[in-house]
Chimera marker file (.cmm) of the C-alpha trace (Angstrom):
<marker_set name="trace">
<marker id="1" x="-53.364" y="16.522" z="18.837" r="1" g="1" b="0" radius="0.5"/>
<marker id="2" x="-53.728" y="13.642" z="20.527" r="1" g="1" b="0" radius="0.5"/>
<marker id="3" x="-56.002" y="13.902" z="23.751" r="1" g="1" b="0" radius="0.5"/>
<marker id="4" x="-55.252" y="10.369" z="24.955" r="1" g="1" b="0" radius="0.5"/>
<marker id="5" x="-55.114" y="10.805" z="29.148" r="1" g="1" b="0" radius="0.5"/>
<marker id="6" x="-57.160" y="13.706" z="28.972" r="1" g="1" b="0" radius="0.5"/>
<marker id="7" x="-59.533" y="12.951" z="31.701" r="1" g="1" b="0" radius="0.5"/>
<marker id="8" x="-57.045" y="10.821" z="33.425" r="1" g="1" b="0" radius="0.5"/>
<marker id="9" x="-55.757" y="12.368" z="37.498" r="1" g="1" b="0" radius="0.5"/>
<marker id="10" x="-52.720" y="13.282" z="37.895" r="1" g="1" b="0" radius="0.5"/>
<marker id="11" x="-51.614" y="13.838" z="41.779" r="1" g="1" b="0" radius="0.5"/>
<marker id="12" x="-48.900" y="15.968" z="43.193" r="1" g="1" b="0" radius="0.5"/>
<marker id="13" x="-47.430" y="18.859" z="41.677" r="1" g="1" b="0" radius="0.5"/>
<marker id="14" x="-44.336" y="16.915" z="39.277" r="1" g="1" b="0" radius="0.5"/>
<marker id="15" x="-46.951" y="14.188" z="37.538" r="1" g="1" b="0" radius="0.5"/>
<marker id="16" x="-49.281" y="16.899" z="35.262" r="1" g="1" b="0" radius="0.5"/>
<marker id="17" x="-50.965" y="16.237" z="32.410" r="1" g="1" b="0" radius="0.5"/>
<marker id="18" x="-50.290" y="17.950" z="28.954" r="1" g="1" b="0" radius="0.5"/>
<marker id="19" x="-54.177" y="19.604" z="28.846" r="1" g="1" b="0" radius="0.5"/>
<marker id="20" x="-57.185" y="19.565" z="30.582" r="1" g="1" b="0" radius="0.5"/>
<marker id="21" x="-59.342" y="20.850" z="27.118" r="1" g="1" b="0" radius="0.5"/>
<marker id="22" x="-58.755" y="21.878" z="23.594" r="1" g="1" b="0" radius="0.5"/>
<marker id="23" x="-60.908" y="24.360" z="21.591" r="1" g="1" b="0" radius="0.5"/>
<marker id="24" x="-61.637" y="23.904" z="17.796" r="1" g="1" b="0" radius="0.5"/>
<marker id="25" x="-58.594" y="25.596" z="16.850" r="1" g="1" b="0" radius="0.5"/>
<marker id="26" x="-56.076" y="23.380" z="19.020" r="1" g="1" b="0" radius="0.5"/>
<marker id="27" x="-55.346" y="25.701" z="21.753" r="1" g="1" b="0" radius="0.5"/>
<marker id="28" x="-54.998" y="24.450" z="25.125" r="1" g="1" b="0" radius="0.5"/>
<marker id="29" x="-57.165" y="25.030" z="28.162" r="1" g="1" b="0" radius="0.5"/>
<marker id="30" x="-55.798" y="24.053" z="31.776" r="1" g="1" b="0" radius="0.5"/>
<marker id="31" x="-58.456" y="24.150" z="34.780" r="1" g="1" b="0" radius="0.5"/>
<marker id="32" x="-57.728" y="25.530" z="38.059" r="1" g="1" b="0" radius="0.5"/>
<marker id="33" x="-59.932" y="25.168" z="41.226" r="1" g="1" b="0" radius="0.5"/>
<marker id="34" x="-60.233" y="26.394" z="44.265" r="1" g="1" b="0" radius="0.5"/>
<marker id="35" x="-62.132" y="24.502" z="47.002" r="1" g="1" b="0" radius="0.5"/>
<marker id="36" x="-61.560" y="26.558" z="50.254" r="1" g="1" b="0" radius="0.5"/>
<marker id="37" x="-63.018" y="29.804" z="51.561" r="1" g="1" b="0" radius="0.5"/>
<marker id="38" x="-59.693" y="31.518" z="51.548" r="1" g="1" b="0" radius="0.5"/>
<marker id="39" x="-58.636" y="30.629" z="47.689" r="1" g="1" b="0" radius="0.5"/>
<marker id="40" x="-59.813" y="33.522" z="45.848" r="1" g="1" b="0" radius="0.5"/>
<marker id="41" x="-56.823" y="33.770" z="43.241" r="1" g="1" b="0" radius="0.5"/>
<marker id="42" x="-56.027" y="31.817" z="40.068" r="1" g="1" b="0" radius="0.5"/>
<marker id="43" x="-52.725" y="30.097" z="40.810" r="1" g="1" b="0" radius="0.5"/>
<marker id="44" x="-50.674" y="28.519" z="38.195" r="1" g="1" b="0" radius="0.5"/>
<marker id="45" x="-47.517" y="26.744" z="39.526" r="1" g="1" b="0" radius="0.5"/>
<marker id="46" x="-44.933" y="28.558" z="37.666" r="1" g="1" b="0" radius="0.5"/>
<marker id="47" x="-42.636" y="25.129" z="36.918" r="1" g="1" b="0" radius="0.5"/>
<marker id="48" x="-45.854" y="23.916" z="35.041" r="1" g="1" b="0" radius="0.5"/>
<marker id="49" x="-46.153" y="27.399" z="33.385" r="1" g="1" b="0" radius="0.5"/>
<marker id="50" x="-42.837" y="27.437" z="32.033" r="1" g="1" b="0" radius="0.5"/>
<marker id="51" x="-42.269" y="24.241" z="31.296" r="1" g="1" b="0" radius="0.5"/>
<marker id="52" x="-45.688" y="22.970" z="29.764" r="1" g="1" b="0" radius="0.5"/>
<marker id="53" x="-47.936" y="26.345" z="29.165" r="1" g="1" b="0" radius="0.5"/>
<marker id="54" x="-51.342" y="26.577" z="27.846" r="1" g="1" b="0" radius="0.5"/>
<marker id="55" x="-53.430" y="29.096" z="26.405" r="1" g="1" b="0" radius="0.5"/>
<marker id="56" x="-55.747" y="29.632" z="28.602" r="1" g="1" b="0" radius="0.5"/>
<marker id="57" x="-56.198" y="29.153" z="32.420" r="1" g="1" b="0" radius="0.5"/>
<marker id="58" x="-59.347" y="28.515" z="33.459" r="1" g="1" b="0" radius="0.5"/>
<marker id="59" x="-60.820" y="29.479" z="37.207" r="1" g="1" b="0" radius="0.5"/>
<marker id="60" x="-63.201" y="27.307" z="38.876" r="1" g="1" b="0" radius="0.5"/>
<marker id="61" x="-64.472" y="27.598" z="42.266" r="1" g="1" b="0" radius="0.5"/>
<marker id="62" x="-65.790" y="24.651" z="44.294" r="1" g="1" b="0" radius="0.5"/>
<marker id="63" x="-68.565" y="24.899" z="47.514" r="1" g="1" b="0" radius="0.5"/>
<marker id="64" x="-65.995" y="22.044" z="49.652" r="1" g="1" b="0" radius="0.5"/>
<marker id="65" x="-66.076" y="22.414" z="53.593" r="1" g="1" b="0" radius="0.5"/>
<marker id="66" x="-63.419" y="22.039" z="55.505" r="1" g="1" b="0" radius="0.5"/>
<marker id="67" x="-63.409" y="19.089" z="57.789" r="1" g="1" b="0" radius="0.5"/>
<marker id="68" x="-59.858" y="20.150" z="59.839" r="1" g="1" b="0" radius="0.5"/>
<marker id="69" x="-58.429" y="22.757" z="58.241" r="1" g="1" b="0" radius="0.5"/>
<marker id="70" x="-55.142" y="22.722" z="60.428" r="1" g="1" b="0" radius="0.5"/>
<marker id="71" x="-54.944" y="19.271" z="58.447" r="1" g="1" b="0" radius="0.5"/>
<marker id="72" x="-56.257" y="20.206" z="55.159" r="1" g="1" b="0" radius="0.5"/>
<marker id="73" x="-58.979" y="17.825" z="55.530" r="1" g="1" b="0" radius="0.5"/>
<marker id="74" x="-61.898" y="18.904" z="52.996" r="1" g="1" b="0" radius="0.5"/>
<marker id="75" x="-65.683" y="16.755" z="52.667" r="1" g="1" b="0" radius="0.5"/>
<marker id="76" x="-65.712" y="15.649" z="49.334" r="1" g="1" b="0" radius="0.5"/>
<marker id="77" x="-68.983" y="14.162" z="49.991" r="1" g="1" b="0" radius="0.5"/>
<marker id="78" x="-70.666" y="17.618" z="50.603" r="1" g="1" b="0" radius="0.5"/>
<marker id="79" x="-69.638" y="18.897" z="47.297" r="1" g="1" b="0" radius="0.5"/>
<marker id="80" x="-72.945" y="20.410" z="45.578" r="1" g="1" b="0" radius="0.5"/>
<marker id="81" x="-71.863" y="23.030" z="43.149" r="1" g="1" b="0" radius="0.5"/>
<marker id="82" x="-68.772" y="24.415" z="40.918" r="1" g="1" b="0" radius="0.5"/>
<marker id="83" x="-68.751" y="27.860" z="39.575" r="1" g="1" b="0" radius="0.5"/>
<marker id="84" x="-66.647" y="28.747" z="37.260" r="1" g="1" b="0" radius="0.5"/>
<marker id="85" x="-64.990" y="32.346" z="37.706" r="1" g="1" b="0" radius="0.5"/>
<marker id="86" x="-62.867" y="33.410" z="34.902" r="1" g="1" b="0" radius="0.5"/>
<marker id="87" x="-60.132" y="32.975" z="32.871" r="1" g="1" b="0" radius="0.5"/>
<marker id="88" x="-56.884" y="34.407" z="31.717" r="1" g="1" b="0" radius="0.5"/>
<marker id="89" x="-54.730" y="34.414" z="28.379" r="1" g="1" b="0" radius="0.5"/>
<marker id="90" x="-51.317" y="32.547" z="28.571" r="1" g="1" b="0" radius="0.5"/>
<marker id="91" x="-49.722" y="35.855" z="27.165" r="1" g="1" b="0" radius="0.5"/>
<marker id="92" x="-51.859" y="38.146" z="29.828" r="1" g="1" b="0" radius="0.5"/>
<marker id="93" x="-50.066" y="36.406" z="32.705" r="1" g="1" b="0" radius="0.5"/>
<marker id="94" x="-46.856" y="36.084" z="31.490" r="1" g="1" b="0" radius="0.5"/>
<marker id="95" x="-46.906" y="40.089" z="31.444" r="1" g="1" b="0" radius="0.5"/>
<marker id="96" x="-49.364" y="41.086" z="33.943" r="1" g="1" b="0" radius="0.5"/>
<marker id="97" x="-49.270" y="38.305" z="36.897" r="1" g="1" b="0" radius="0.5"/>
<marker id="98" x="-46.670" y="38.215" z="39.645" r="1" g="1" b="0" radius="0.5"/>
<marker id="99" x="-45.057" y="35.199" z="40.704" r="1" g="1" b="0" radius="0.5"/>
<marker id="100" x="-45.198" y="34.344" z="44.531" r="1" g="1" b="0" radius="0.5"/>
<marker id="101" x="-45.037" y="31.823" z="46.948" r="1" g="1" b="0" radius="0.5"/>
<marker id="102" x="-48.311" y="30.919" z="48.697" r="1" g="1" b="0" radius="0.5"/>
<marker id="103" x="-46.858" y="27.601" z="50.059" r="1" g="1" b="0" radius="0.5"/>
<marker id="104" x="-47.029" y="25.513" z="47.319" r="1" g="1" b="0" radius="0.5"/>
<marker id="105" x="-43.979" y="26.191" z="45.406" r="1" g="1" b="0" radius="0.5"/>
<marker id="106" x="-43.767" y="29.776" z="43.254" r="1" g="1" b="0" radius="0.5"/>
<marker id="107" x="-46.841" y="30.334" z="41.285" r="1" g="1" b="0" radius="0.5"/>
<marker id="108" x="-48.231" y="33.231" z="39.185" r="1" g="1" b="0" radius="0.5"/>
<marker id="109" x="-50.923" y="34.486" z="40.142" r="1" g="1" b="0" radius="0.5"/>
<marker id="110" x="-54.145" y="36.731" z="39.790" r="1" g="1" b="0" radius="0.5"/>
<marker id="111" x="-57.380" y="37.413" z="41.559" r="1" g="1" b="0" radius="0.5"/>
<marker id="112" x="-60.868" y="35.621" z="41.057" r="1" g="1" b="0" radius="0.5"/>
<marker id="113" x="-62.433" y="39.135" z="40.258" r="1" g="1" b="0" radius="0.5"/>
<marker id="114" x="-59.270" y="40.382" z="37.785" r="1" g="1" b="0" radius="0.5"/>
<marker id="115" x="-60.198" y="37.237" z="35.148" r="1" g="1" b="0" radius="0.5"/>
<marker id="116" x="-61.913" y="37.647" z="32.147" r="1" g="1" b="0" radius="0.5"/>
<marker id="117" x="-65.548" y="36.826" z="31.788" r="1" g="1" b="0" radius="0.5"/>
<marker id="118" x="-65.969" y="33.168" z="30.987" r="1" g="1" b="0" radius="0.5"/>
<marker id="119" x="-68.567" y="34.140" z="27.741" r="1" g="1" b="0" radius="0.5"/>
<marker id="120" x="-65.736" y="34.887" z="25.300" r="1" g="1" b="0" radius="0.5"/>
<marker id="121" x="-63.429" y="31.852" z="25.998" r="1" g="1" b="0" radius="0.5"/>
<marker id="122" x="-66.719" y="29.698" z="25.782" r="1" g="1" b="0" radius="0.5"/>
<marker id="123" x="-66.838" y="30.687" z="21.984" r="1" g="1" b="0" radius="0.5"/>
<marker id="124" x="-64.442" y="28.408" z="21.156" r="1" g="1" b="0" radius="0.5"/>
<marker id="125" x="-65.729" y="25.161" z="21.951" r="1" g="1" b="0" radius="0.5"/>
<link id1="1" id2="2" r="1" g="1" b="0" radius="0.2"/>
<link id1="2" id2="3" r="1" g="1" b="0" radius="0.2"/>
<link id1="3" id2="4" r="1" g="1" b="0" radius="0.2"/>
<link id1="4" id2="5" r="1" g="1" b="0" radius="0.2"/>
<link id1="5" id2="6" r="1" g="1" b="0" radius="0.2"/>
<link id1="6" id2="7" r="1" g="1" b="0" radius="0.2"/>
<link id1="7" id2="8" r="1" g="1" b="0" radius="0.2"/>
<link id1="8" id2="9" r="1" g="1" b="0" radius="0.2"/>
<link id1="9" id2="10" r="1" g="1" b="0" radius="0.2"/>
<link id1="10" id2="11" r="1" g="1" b="0" radius="0.2"/>
<link id1="11" id2="12" r="1" g="1" b="0" radius="0.2"/>
<link id1="12" id2="13" r="1" g="1" b="0" radius="0.2"/>
<link id1="13" id2="14" r="1" g="1" b="0" radius="0.2"/>
<link id1="14" id2="15" r="1" g="1" b="0" radius="0.2"/>
<link id1="15" id2="16" r="1" g="1" b="0" radius="0.2"/>
<link id1="16" id2="17" r="1" g="1" b="0" radius="0.2"/>
<link id1="17" id2="18" r="1" g="1" b="0" radius="0.2"/>
<link id1="18" id2="19" r="1" g="1" b="0" radius="0.2"/>
<link id1="19" id2="20" r="1" g="1" b="0" radius="0.2"/>
<link id1="20" id2="21" r="1" g="1" b="0" radius="0.2"/>
<link id1="21" id2="22" r="1" g="1" b="0" radius="0.2"/>
<link id1="22" id2="23" r="1" g="1" b="0" radius="0.2"/>
<link id1="23" id2="24" r="1" g="1" b="0" radius="0.2"/>
<link id1="24" id2="25" r="1" g="1" b="0" radius="0.2"/>
<link id1="25" id2="26" r="1" g="1" b="0" radius="0.2"/>
<link id1="26" id2="27" r="1" g="1" b="0" radius="0.2"/>
<link id1="27" id2="28" r="1" g="1" b="0" radius="0.2"/>
<link id1="28" id2="29" r="1" g="1" b="0" radius="0.2"/>
<link id1="29" id2="30" r="1" g="1" b="0" radius="0.2"/>
<link id1="30" id2="31" r="1" g="1" b="0" radius="0.2"/>
<link id1="31" id2="32" r="1" g="1" b="0" radius="0.2"/>
<link id1="32" id2="33" r="1" g="1" b="0" radius="0.2"/>
<link id1="33" id2="34" r="1" g="1" b="0" radius="0.2"/>
<link id1="34" id2="35" r="1" g="1" b="0" radius="0.2"/>
<link id1="35" id2="36" r="1" g="1" b="0" radius="0.2"/>
<link id1="36" id2="37" r="1" g="1" b="0" radius="0.2"/>
<link id1="37" id2="38" r="1" g="1" b="0" radius="0.2"/>
<link id1="38" id2="39" r="1" g="1" b="0" radius="0.2"/>
<link id1="39" id2="40" r="1" g="1" b="0" radius="0.2"/>
<link id1="40" id2="41" r="1" g="1" b="0" radius="0.2"/>
<link id1="41" id2="42" r="1" g="1" b="0" radius="0.2"/>
<link id1="42" id2="43" r="1" g="1" b="0" radius="0.2"/>
<link id1="43" id2="44" r="1" g="1" b="0" radius="0.2"/>
<link id1="44" id2="45" r="1" g="1" b="0" radius="0.2"/>
<link id1="45" id2="46" r="1" g="1" b="0" radius="0.2"/>
<link id1="46" id2="47" r="1" g="1" b="0" radius="0.2"/>
<link id1="47" id2="48" r="1" g="1" b="0" radius="0.2"/>
<link id1="48" id2="49" r="1" g="1" b="0" radius="0.2"/>
<link id1="49" id2="50" r="1" g="1" b="0" radius="0.2"/>
<link id1="50" id2="51" r="1" g="1" b="0" radius="0.2"/>
<link id1="51" id2="52" r="1" g="1" b="0" radius="0.2"/>
<link id1="52" id2="53" r="1" g="1" b="0" radius="0.2"/>
<link id1="53" id2="54" r="1" g="1" b="0" radius="0.2"/>
<link id1="54" id2="55" r="1" g="1" b="0" radius="0.2"/>
<link id1="55" id2="56" r="1" g="1" b="0" radius="0.2"/>
<link id1="56" id2="57" r="1" g="1" b="0" radius="0.2"/>
<link id1="57" id2="58" r="1" g="1" b="0" radius="0.2"/>
<link id1="58" id2="59" r="1" g="1" b="0" radius="0.2"/>
<link id1="59" id2="60" r="1" g="1" b="0" radius="0.2"/>
<link id1="60" id2="61" r="1" g="1" b="0" radius="0.2"/>
<link id1="61" id2="62" r="1" g="1" b="0" radius="0.2"/>
<link id1="62" id2="63" r="1" g="1" b="0" radius="0.2"/>
<link id1="63" id2="64" r="1" g="1" b="0" radius="0.2"/>
<link id1="64" id2="65" r="1" g="1" b="0" radius="0.2"/>
<link id1="65" id2="66" r="1" g="1" b="0" radius="0.2"/>
<link id1="66" id2="67" r="1" g="1" b="0" radius="0.2"/>
<link id1="67" id2="68" r="1" g="1" b="0" radius="0.2"/>
<link id1="68" id2="69" r="1" g="1" b="0" radius="0.2"/>
<link id1="69" id2="70" r="1" g="1" b="0" radius="0.2"/>
<link id1="70" id2="71" r="1" g="1" b="0" radius="0.2"/>
<link id1="71" id2="72" r="1" g="1" b="0" radius="0.2"/>
<link id1="72" id2="73" r="1" g="1" b="0" radius="0.2"/>
<link id1="73" id2="74" r="1" g="1" b="0" radius="0.2"/>
<link id1="74" id2="75" r="1" g="1" b="0" radius="0.2"/>
<link id1="75" id2="76" r="1" g="1" b="0" radius="0.2"/>
<link id1="76" id2="77" r="1" g="1" b="0" radius="0.2"/>
<link id1="77" id2="78" r="1" g="1" b="0" radius="0.2"/>
<link id1="78" id2="79" r="1" g="1" b="0" radius="0.2"/>
<link id1="79" id2="80" r="1" g="1" b="0" radius="0.2"/>
<link id1="80" id2="81" r="1" g="1" b="0" radius="0.2"/>
<link id1="81" id2="82" r="1" g="1" b="0" radius="0.2"/>
<link id1="82" id2="83" r="1" g="1" b="0" radius="0.2"/>
<link id1="83" id2="84" r="1" g="1" b="0" radius="0.2"/>
<link id1="84" id2="85" r="1" g="1" b="0" radius="0.2"/>
<link id1="85" id2="86" r="1" g="1" b="0" radius="0.2"/>
<link id1="86" id2="87" r="1" g="1" b="0" radius="0.2"/>
<link id1="87" id2="88" r="1" g="1" b="0" radius="0.2"/>
<link id1="88" id2="89" r="1" g="1" b="0" radius="0.2"/>
<link id1="89" id2="90" r="1" g="1" b="0" radius="0.2"/>
<link id1="90" id2="91" r="1" g="1" b="0" radius="0.2"/>
<link id1="91" id2="92" r="1" g="1" b="0" radius="0.2"/>
<link id1="92" id2="93" r="1" g="1" b="0" radius="0.2"/>
<link id1="93" id2="94" r="1" g="1" b="0" radius="0.2"/>
<link id1="94" id2="95" r="1" g="1" b="0" radius="0.2"/>
<link id1="95" id2="96" r="1" g="1" b="0" radius="0.2"/>
<link id1="96" id2="97" r="1" g="1" b="0" radius="0.2"/>
<link id1="97" id2="98" r="1" g="1" b="0" radius="0.2"/>
<link id1="98" id2="99" r="1" g="1" b="0" radius="0.2"/>
<link id1="99" id2="100" r="1" g="1" b="0" radius="0.2"/>
<link id1="100" id2="101" r="1" g="1" b="0" radius="0.2"/>
<link id1="101" id2="102" r="1" g="1" b="0" radius="0.2"/>
<link id1="102" id2="103" r="1" g="1" b="0" radius="0.2"/>
<link id1="103" id2="104" r="1" g="1" b="0" radius="0.2"/>
<link id1="104" id2="105" r="1" g="1" b="0" radius="0.2"/>
<link id1="105" id2="106" r="1" g="1" b="0" radius="0.2"/>
<link id1="106" id2="107" r="1" g="1" b="0" radius="0.2"/>
<link id1="107" id2="108" r="1" g="1" b="0" radius="0.2"/>
<link id1="108" id2="109" r="1" g="1" b="0" radius="0.2"/>
<link id1="109" id2="110" r="1" g="1" b="0" radius="0.2"/>
<link id1="110" id2="111" r="1" g="1" b="0" radius="0.2"/>
<link id1="111" id2="112" r="1" g="1" b="0" radius="0.2"/>
<link id1="112" id2="113" r="1" g="1" b="0" radius="0.2"/>
<link id1="113" id2="114" r="1" g="1" b="0" radius="0.2"/>
<link id1="114" id2="115" r="1" g="1" b="0" radius="0.2"/>
<link id1="115" id2="116" r="1" g="1" b="0" radius="0.2"/>
<link id1="116" id2="117" r="1" g="1" b="0" radius="0.2"/>
<link id1="117" id2="118" r="1" g="1" b="0" radius="0.2"/>
<link id1="118" id2="119" r="1" g="1" b="0" radius="0.2"/>
<link id1="119" id2="120" r="1" g="1" b="0" radius="0.2"/>
<link id1="120" id2="121" r="1" g="1" b="0" radius="0.2"/>
<link id1="121" id2="122" r="1" g="1" b="0" radius="0.2"/>
<link id1="122" id2="123" r="1" g="1" b="0" radius="0.2"/>
<link id1="123" id2="124" r="1" g="1" b="0" radius="0.2"/>
<link id1="124" id2="125" r="1" g="1" b="0" radius="0.2"/>
</marker_set>
């Protein structure tokens, strides 16, 4: 599997990477990050989900603070930690995750407290 560009940053909904990580047995992992207090769900854009599916989707929550929520500005300089919330498998999301547009385009979603514990997935690395 070609891992060139794995750590490149892609901005915008149309410019996406193939995956964020690969497990020992070649399964792909995509990390989805929440950073506001209102971020309580794992969201996977449906176009990305359908066009370039990953085996696993991991939710990470960063402790960023809004500078101005009306302008969607975040103080990235004061981020001190990130917490891995959990994960969901592609097949589970395909069958069980509703689709809703949270103003960023339609996305499959699950609440953070509905995700699997990360320990099970970590065994694949």
